[in-house]
LODOZA-292609 format. One record per atom (N, C-alpha, C, O): y negated, z negated, x negated. Coordinates in steps of 0.1 Angstrom, whole numbers, plus 5000, padded with zeros to 4 digits. Atoms other than C-alpha are relative to their C-alpha. Last residue first. Layout:
# residues N
YZX
...
END
This chain:
# residues 77
498949985009
523346894942
500149904989
501049904980
500449985014
521046784969
501350014992
502349944994
498949945007
522346835004
499750034986
499950144981
498950094999
520046595023
501250064993
502249994991
500350145005
517446855031
501349925001
502049935011
500050104989
518747205035
499849874994
500349834984
499350125004
517547465009
500049895011
498949865016
498649984996
516447785027
500949884996
502049865001
499850044986
512747685027
501550015004
501949955014
500450144997
512447664989
500349965014
500649855017
499050095006
514447984983
499649855002
500549775003
498850004992
512248175008
501149914994
501949855002
500350074987
509048074991
501349995008
501549895015
500150145003
510348174956
499749925013
500349815014
498750055004
511648504969
499949854997
500849775001
499250004987
508348584987
501449934997
501949855005
500550124991
506348484956
500849995012
501149885017
499750135007
508448714934
499649885008
500349785009
498650024998
508249004959
500449864993
501249794999
499850034986
504448974961
501549975002
501849875009
500450144998
504248964923
500249955014
500649845017
499150085007
506249284920
499749855002
500549765004
498850014992
504249454947
501049914993
501749835000
500350084988
501049374928
501249985008
501449875013
500150145005
502549504895
499749915012
500249805013
498650055003
503649824912
500049854996
500849785000
499350024987
500149874928
501449954998
501949865005
500650124994
498449824894
500749975013
501049855016
499650125008
500850074878
499549875006
500249775006
498650014997
500250334906
500549874993
501349804998
500050064986
496450284902
501549975004
501849875010
500550145001
496650344864
500149935014
500649825014
499050085006
498850654869
499649854999
500449765001
498950014991
496350804893
501149914994
501649825001
500450104990
493450714870
501149995011
501349885016
500150135007
495050904841
499749895011
500449795011
498650055003
496151194863
499949874994
500849784997
499450044987
492551234877
501449954997
501849855004
500750134995
491051224842
500749965013
501049845014
499550115008
493551484830
499449875004
500249775004
498750034995
492751714860
500649884991
501349804997
500150074987
489051694852
501449965005
501649855010
500650145002
489651774816
500049925013
500349815013
498950085007
491952064824
499549864998
500349774999
498950024990
489352204848
501149914995
501649825001
500550104990
486552154823
501049975010
501249855015
499450125004
488452354796
499749885010
500349785010
498750014992
487452664815
500849884996
501749845003
499549874996
483852614803
501349985008
501449895016
498749985005
483252274787
500750135003
501850164998
499850065013
479552224790
501450044994
501550074982
500949935009
478852454819
500349954986
500250034976
499549865001
481852324838
499250084990
499750174983
498950005009
480851964830
500650144999
501150174988
500349935012
477552044847
501149994989
501050064979
499249885002
478951964881
499750074987
500150184985
500249975014
477651604881
500950124996
501850114987
501450045004
477251554918
499750034985
498550074982
500949924992
480351744929
498649974995
497850064994
500049865005
482451614900
499150095008
498650195003
500549995013
481551254908
499950154995
498950194989
501550024999
482051294945
499450014986
498450084985
500549884994
485551434938
498549995002
497850094999
500049905010
486251144915
499550135005
498850214998
501150035009
485250894942
499950114988
498850144984
501349974993
487551064967
498849974991
497950064991
500149854999
490451074943
498750035007
498150135003
500449955013
489750704934
499950155000
499150214994
501450035003
489850604970
499550064987
498450114987
500949934991
492950794979
498649974996
497850064996
499949865004
494850664948
499050085009
498350175004
500749985012
493650304955
499950154995
498950204991
501550024998
494750314990
499250024988
498150094989
500449894991
498150454981
498550005003
497850095002
500049885008
498650214952
499550125008
498750205003
501150005009
497649914972
499950134992
498850184991
501250004992
500050005000
498850004991
497850084994
END
């Protein structure tokens, strides 16, 4: 959920950036498209990794909470 929202948000912000600052095409020529795509890939990978880390922490917290509530009182080992 975090990764998808972040990916959409960053793609939108990157599109706005390239529309407003479109001089990169004049500066870099045809290399500008490759540069823009590389930037987009970098930020996409970053957002996916952040989302994966967030999901991992949620799962760990869920397992810790469920193991605490599943132990029956009075049956200590």
